[in-house]
N, C-alpha and C positions, 0 to 999 in steps of 0.2 A: 273720471276715466282712468283706466290702468294701462300702462304700457307693457305689452307682452314681450317675449324674448326677441322676436325678430322685427320689432318696431311697429307691429300692428297694434291698433288701439281698440279697446272694447269698452262698452258702457256696462259696468257691473253693478252700479248702484251701491247698496249697502255691503254687498259682498266684496267690494273693492278694498275696504279696510281690512277685512279678514285675510284676503289674499296677500296684501302688503305685509301684514303682521306675520303671517305664516312664512312668507319668503324671507323676511328678516331673521326669523327664528332658525330656519334651515341654513341660512348663510352663516349665522353665528355658530351653529353646531358644526358646520363644515370647517370653519376657521379653527374652532377648538380642536377638532379631530386632527387637522393638519399640524397644528402646534404640538399636540400630544404625540403624533407619529414622529415628528422631528426630535422631540425629547427622547422618545424610546430609542431611536437610532443612535443618538449621541450616547445614551446610557449603555447601549450594546457595545459601542466602540470602546468605552471606558472599561466595561466589565469583560475582561478577557477570560473565557471559560478555562482555557489551558492554564493561564496564570493563576487561577484560583486553586487548581489542583496541586500545582507544583510550587511550593513556597520555600523549600530549603534545598536548593540544587547545589550539588557539589560536582566539580569536574576535574579531570586531570589533563594538564597541558600536554600536548604532543608536539615535539619539534624534531624534525628529521627522522621520523618514524620511531622516536624514542620517547617514552613517557617521562614527563617532568613532574612539576609540583602539583599538589592537590590544592584546588581553590574552592572557596565557599565557606559557609552557606550564603547563597544569594537568591533573590526572588527571580521569578520567571522573566519579568520585564527586563531586569538588569542582565540576565543570562542571554536573552535575545539581543540586547544592545551589544554585549561583548562579542557575541558570535558575528554580528554584522559589522563590527568595528574593524577597519582594515589593519590596525596595529595588532589587535589580538587574534585576527583571523589566522595568522601563522601558527598560533599556539592552540587556539580553540577551533578545532575543525570538525568535520562530520565524522572523523575517526576517533575523536576524543571520548573516553569513557565518562559517563555521567551517572549520577544516582540522585534520588530525592529521598530524604529521610522518611517521608510519609508514604509516597506512592511507589517508589522503586528502591527497595532496600539493597539490591545487588547492582554492581557496576555493569553498565550496558553501553555499548558504543552508540553514539548519537544517531547514526544512520539506521540503527535497528529499532529506534523508538519512533515509529511511523507518525504518531500524533504530533510529537514535538518537532521532528525533523521536517515534516510537511509544512508546518506553520513557520518555522524559522528560515528555511531555505527551500522554497517550493521548486525553484529551477533545478537545483542539484537533486532534489527528491525525484523529480520526473526523469532526469537523466539516468539515475541509478535504477529506477524501476524499468525503464526502457531497455537498459543493458541486461537486466536479469530476465526480462521477457524474451529478448532476442537470442540468448544462449539456450541451447537445448537443455531442458530440465530433466536430465536422466540421472536419477540418484543411484541407479544400479552401478554405474561406472565409478562412483565415489568410493564404494566399499568393496569392489572387486567381485560382486556376485555375478555380474554379466560375464566376465571372462571365465569364471568357474563353470557357469552353465554351458558356455561354448565348448569348453574342454569335455564336459560330460557328453554332450551331443556328438562331438567328433568321435570319442571313444566308443559310444554305443553304435554309431553308424558303421564304424570300422569293424567292430565285433560282429555286427549283423551281416556285413558283406562277407567276412571270412566264414561264418556259419553257413551261409547260402552256397558259397564256393565249395566247401567241404561236402555239403549235402549233394550237390550236383555231381562232383567227382565220384562219390560213393555210389550214386545211382548208375552212373556210367559203368563203373567197375562191375556192379552186380549184374547189369544187363549183359555185358560182354561175357561174364562167367556163365550165365544161364544160356546164352545163345551158342556157347562153345567157341567163341572167337578168342577167348582168353583162358589159358590153362596154367595151372601152377604145377611145377614138377615135384 
C-alpha cells in the first residue's frame, strides 16, 4: 500500500514501487534545484555588475564647496564603502567629480552618473529626481529665448494696433472730404 498526499491509502500493487521511486526522484530533483537557486542568488550578490564595469575609479574630494585632493584608483566596492563611510562622507559626496579610466574618461559629478549614484545612494538619488521633476522644466528661460519672443510679440501687436488706428483715421478723413463735411483751404 502507498500513502497518498492527504493520508489516503491505495492498493497499487506493483505500481507502488514505481510511484515511490518516481516520488523520490522528483524530491531529489526539487532539492537539487533549490540548492542550485540558492547558489545562484549568492553568486549574484557577489558578482556586482556595476563593480565589474568600474575598476579604476578616481574621485576628487569636495570640502566646503571647494575641490580638494584627487584620490584613486580604487575599485567600485571600495568606492562605495568610502562614500557610505561617515568619516569620508564629508569629502566624498554626491557633488564629487569622479571618473573611471576605462568607462568614464572625463570628470563627471557623481549625481550625474545615474547608474552609480542610484546604486550607492538610492535615497539621495530619489530626492534629487523628485526635485528635478517638481521644478518646471522650461529650458527656454535658461537661455533667454522666451523673453526675446515675448518682446517680438509685444512689438508686433503694438505695430499692428497703430497700423489699424492710422487706417481708420485715414478712412474717416477720406469719408469727410468726399461728403463735404471737411474742406481744406
